[in-house]
C-alpha positions in Angstrom: -23.6 23.5 -1.5 -22.2 20.8 -3.7 -18.7 22.1 -3.0 -19.2 21.3 0.7 -20.4 17.8 -0.1 -17.4 17.2 -2.4 -15.0 18.5 0.1 -16.5 16.3 2.8 -16.2 13.3 0.5 -12.5 14.0 -0.1 -12.0 14.4 3.6 -13.7 11.1 4.3 -11.6 9.3 1.7 -8.3 10.8 3.1 -9.4 9.9 6.6 -10.2 6.3 5.6 -6.8 5.9 3.9 -5.0 7.4 6.9 -6.8 5.1 9.3 -6.1 2.0 7.1 -2.4 3.0 6.9 -2.2 3.5 10.6 -3.8 0.1 11.3 -1.5 -1.6 8.7 1.5 0.0 10.4 0.4 -1.1 13.8 -0.1 -4.6 12.4 3.4 -4.6 11.0 4.9 -3.5 14.3 2.9 -6.2 16.0 4.5 -8.8 13.7 7.9 -7.8 14.9 9.2 -8.2 11.4 8.9 -12.0 11.7 5.7 -12.5 9.9 7.1 -11.2 6.6 10.1 -13.4 6.4 13.3 -12.6 4.6 13.3 -9.2 2.9 10.7 -7.7 5.2 7.9 -5.7 3.7 10.0 -5.1 0.5 9.3 -8.7 -0.6 6.0 -7.4 -1.9 7.9 -5.3 -4.5 9.8 -6.6 -7.4 13.6 -7.0 -7.1 15.3 -4.5 -9.4 18.2 -6.8 -9.8 16.1 -9.7 -11.1 15.7 -10.4 -14.8 12.8 -8.4 -16.4 9.6 -10.2 -17.4 9.3 -11.2 -21.1 7.2 -8.8 -23.2 3.6 -9.5 -23.6 2.7 -10.5 -27.2 0.7 -8.0 -29.1 2.0 -4.9 -27.3 
């Protein structure tokens, strides 16, 4: 029986992630690309051409 509960929990998590992704995608389409400014959604990710961050002391 615990296998069924575990499987249902995984299904619930996957379903929630899919719903959140779909809602986020609909929000993005509703913005028309204007709300994100230059660079679109990719502005949330680091620019690979930029200079790397300095190393953290102690690492």
